[in-house]
Structure formats: C-alpha cells, structure tokens
BALOBA-1460 file (C-alpha; in Angstrom, 3 decimals):
// residues 108
<rec num="1" residu="x" x="50.680" y="-42.736" z="-16.917"/>
<rec num="2" residu="x" x="51.932" y="-39.691" z="-15.058"/>
<rec num="3" residu="x" x="54.651" y="-38.905" z="-17.161"/>
<rec num="4" residu="x" x="52.443" y="-39.170" z="-20.056"/>
<rec num="5" residu="x" x="50.466" y="-36.788" z="-18.655"/>
<rec num="6" residu="x" x="53.048" y="-34.301" z="-17.954"/>
<rec num="7" residu="x" x="54.349" y="-34.718" z="-21.464"/>
<rec num="8" residu="x" x="50.602" y="-33.748" z="-23.129"/>
<rec num="9" residu="x" x="50.601" y="-31.095" z="-20.768"/>
<rec num="10" residu="x" x="53.884" y="-29.531" z="-21.729"/>
<rec num="11" residu="x" x="52.927" y="-29.787" z="-25.558"/>
<rec num="12" residu="x" x="52.135" y="-26.525" z="-26.830"/>
<rec num="13" residu="x" x="51.061" y="-25.932" z="-30.392"/>
<rec num="14" residu="x" x="53.907" y="-23.819" z="-32.816"/>
<rec num="15" residu="x" x="52.617" y="-20.763" z="-33.532"/>
<rec num="16" residu="x" x="51.958" y="-20.654" z="-36.805"/>
<rec num="17" residu="x" x="50.222" y="-23.906" z="-36.436"/>
<rec num="18" residu="x" x="47.877" y="-22.841" z="-33.828"/>
<rec num="19" residu="x" x="47.178" y="-19.138" z="-36.146"/>
<rec num="20" residu="x" x="46.407" y="-21.893" z="-38.825"/>
<rec num="21" residu="x" x="44.033" y="-23.665" z="-37.128"/>
<rec num="22" residu="x" x="41.821" y="-20.845" z="-35.386"/>
<rec num="23" residu="x" x="41.854" y="-19.130" z="-38.911"/>
<rec num="24" residu="x" x="40.359" y="-22.159" z="-40.656"/>
<rec num="25" residu="x" x="38.108" y="-22.840" z="-37.759"/>
<rec num="26" residu="x" x="36.972" y="-19.412" z="-37.398"/>
<rec num="27" residu="x" x="36.078" y="-19.182" z="-41.156"/>
<rec num="28" residu="x" x="34.319" y="-22.130" z="-41.420"/>
<rec num="29" residu="x" x="32.419" y="-21.821" z="-38.108"/>
<rec num="30" residu="x" x="32.185" y="-18.258" z="-37.538"/>
<rec num="31" residu="x" x="31.923" y="-17.016" z="-40.935"/>
<rec num="32" residu="x" x="30.688" y="-19.704" z="-43.208"/>
<rec num="33" residu="x" x="28.089" y="-22.090" z="-41.322"/>
<rec num="34" residu="x" x="26.859" y="-19.060" z="-38.927"/>
<rec num="35" residu="x" x="26.157" y="-17.125" z="-42.125"/>
<rec num="36" residu="x" x="24.410" y="-19.625" z="-44.188"/>
<rec num="37" residu="x" x="22.662" y="-20.651" z="-41.127"/>
<rec num="38" residu="x" x="21.146" y="-17.111" z="-40.290"/>
<rec num="39" residu="x" x="20.890" y="-16.747" z="-43.701"/>
<rec num="40" residu="x" x="22.576" y="-13.594" z="-43.553"/>
<rec num="41" residu="x" x="26.825" y="-12.809" z="-43.507"/>
<rec num="42" residu="x" x="27.364" y="-12.715" z="-39.762"/>
<rec num="43" residu="x" x="29.249" y="-9.620" z="-39.029"/>
<rec num="44" residu="x" x="30.565" y="-11.105" z="-36.220"/>
<rec num="45" residu="x" x="31.549" y="-13.902" z="-38.136"/>
<rec num="46" residu="x" x="33.401" y="-11.445" z="-40.243"/>
<rec num="47" residu="x" x="34.982" y="-9.893" z="-37.788"/>
<rec num="48" residu="x" x="36.551" y="-13.111" z="-36.115"/>
<rec num="49" residu="x" x="37.429" y="-14.821" z="-39.382"/>
<rec num="50" residu="x" x="39.408" y="-11.544" z="-40.412"/>
<rec num="51" residu="x" x="41.181" y="-11.173" z="-37.154"/>
<rec num="52" residu="x" x="41.918" y="-15.010" z="-37.499"/>
<rec num="53" residu="x" x="43.143" y="-13.966" z="-40.853"/>
<rec num="54" residu="x" x="45.202" y="-11.520" z="-39.667"/>
<rec num="55" residu="x" x="47.123" y="-13.277" z="-37.427"/>
<rec num="56" residu="x" x="47.811" y="-16.117" z="-39.307"/>
<rec num="57" residu="x" x="49.144" y="-13.772" z="-42.104"/>
<rec num="58" residu="x" x="51.360" y="-12.137" z="-40.264"/>
<rec num="59" residu="x" x="53.014" y="-15.758" z="-39.407"/>
<rec num="60" residu="x" x="53.260" y="-17.023" z="-42.507"/>
<rec num="61" residu="x" x="56.215" y="-16.624" z="-44.529"/>
<rec num="62" residu="x" x="55.504" y="-18.697" z="-47.610"/>
<rec num="63" residu="x" x="54.894" y="-15.923" z="-50.761"/>
<rec num="64" residu="x" x="52.253" y="-18.026" z="-52.527"/>
<rec num="65" residu="x" x="50.392" y="-18.391" z="-49.271"/>
<rec num="66" residu="x" x="50.588" y="-14.614" z="-48.649"/>
<rec num="67" residu="x" x="48.860" y="-14.185" z="-51.744"/>
<rec num="68" residu="x" x="46.318" y="-16.094" z="-50.936"/>
<rec num="69" residu="x" x="45.308" y="-14.899" z="-47.938"/>
<rec num="70" residu="x" x="45.149" y="-11.374" z="-48.991"/>
<rec num="71" residu="x" x="42.837" y="-12.628" z="-52.082"/>
<rec num="72" residu="x" x="40.890" y="-13.921" z="-49.239"/>
<rec num="73" residu="x" x="41.163" y="-10.706" z="-47.591"/>
<rec num="74" residu="x" x="39.901" y="-9.017" z="-50.763"/>
<rec num="75" residu="x" x="36.735" y="-11.161" z="-50.852"/>
<rec num="76" residu="x" x="35.973" y="-10.611" z="-46.906"/>
<rec num="77" residu="x" x="36.016" y="-6.520" z="-48.184"/>
<rec num="78" residu="x" x="32.930" y="-7.406" z="-50.741"/>
<rec num="79" residu="x" x="31.143" y="-9.154" z="-48.267"/>
<rec num="80" residu="x" x="28.297" y="-6.658" z="-46.325"/>
<rec num="81" residu="x" x="27.440" y="-7.596" z="-43.045"/>
<rec num="82" residu="x" x="23.905" y="-8.380" z="-42.935"/>
<rec num="83" residu="x" x="23.594" y="-8.269" z="-46.587"/>
<rec num="84" residu="x" x="21.533" y="-12.035" z="-47.287"/>
<rec num="85" residu="x" x="23.187" y="-15.197" z="-48.125"/>
<rec num="86" residu="x" x="22.115" y="-17.440" z="-51.223"/>
<rec num="87" residu="x" x="22.864" y="-20.954" z="-50.672"/>
<rec num="88" residu="x" x="24.603" y="-20.712" z="-54.136"/>
<rec num="89" residu="x" x="26.424" y="-17.601" z="-53.292"/>
<rec num="90" residu="x" x="29.466" y="-17.642" z="-55.434"/>
<rec num="91" residu="x" x="31.629" y="-15.881" z="-52.467"/>
<rec num="92" residu="x" x="31.469" y="-19.142" z="-51.311"/>
<rec num="93" residu="x" x="32.782" y="-20.721" z="-53.992"/>
<rec num="94" residu="x" x="35.687" y="-18.227" z="-54.149"/>
<rec num="95" residu="x" x="36.158" y="-18.861" z="-50.352"/>
<rec num="96" residu="x" x="36.250" y="-22.477" z="-50.762"/>
<rec num="97" residu="x" x="38.930" y="-22.387" z="-53.614"/>
<rec num="98" residu="x" x="41.244" y="-20.400" z="-51.466"/>
<rec num="99" residu="x" x="40.821" y="-22.470" z="-48.711"/>
<rec num="100" residu="x" x="41.371" y="-25.708" z="-50.449"/>
<rec num="101" residu="x" x="44.460" y="-24.142" z="-52.064"/>
<rec num="102" residu="x" x="46.050" y="-23.164" z="-48.565"/>
<rec num="103" residu="x" x="44.938" y="-26.814" z="-47.001"/>
<rec num="104" residu="x" x="46.727" y="-28.168" z="-49.306"/>
<rec num="105" residu="x" x="50.012" y="-26.632" z="-48.814"/>
<rec num="106" residu="x" x="49.309" y="-27.864" z="-45.001"/>
<rec num="107" residu="x" x="48.481" y="-31.287" z="-46.113"/>
<rec num="108" residu="x" x="45.292" y="-30.929" z="-44.101"/>
C-alpha cells in the first residue's frame, strides 16, 4: 500500500498534457461557463483562457493543432470583455467547433 502511494506521488503529468488540461479547463469553466452564468463576457475568464491557450500553444508541435489554436486566439480577439452574451451567440459555436477538433486529436 505504501509503495502504491509513493508511486502515485512521484507521477508528474507531462508538460503538454498538463497544459492541454489547463487550457480545456480554463476555456470551458473560466470563459464559457462563467460568461453564460454572468450574462456577459468575463474579462477574468478571457484572461485565464488566453493565458492557458498561450501556454498550450507554446508546447504543441503539431502544425494543424497550432493552426486551430491560433484560430481560437482570433476568436478571442473578437470578444469584448463585459459585452452581453446571448445563449445562442455564434462565438460559442466557433469556440466549440475548434475545441472539438482539438479534442479529437488528443482522443479526449
């Protein structure tokens, strides 16, 4: 039992996997969920999702994934912090489409 605890403590997630997980979390929780809940585009959510995107982008080697991440960055630039969010805002679909493409590449 003690050996199992030690081996679990010693495991560290690879940097790319950690950056990917943080990116998906910040995008889905900090940006999308908070913005929908608040009814406005969350400035804090945009900042945390943007930073997580930059961290992930710095570690990704695959050209197609880099392209999708850069396209997401472009979508973020269209968002005005504090602007009202409609439940059917097309930006949610644009974000979702890119996230689904990226998730498929990582078998998420």
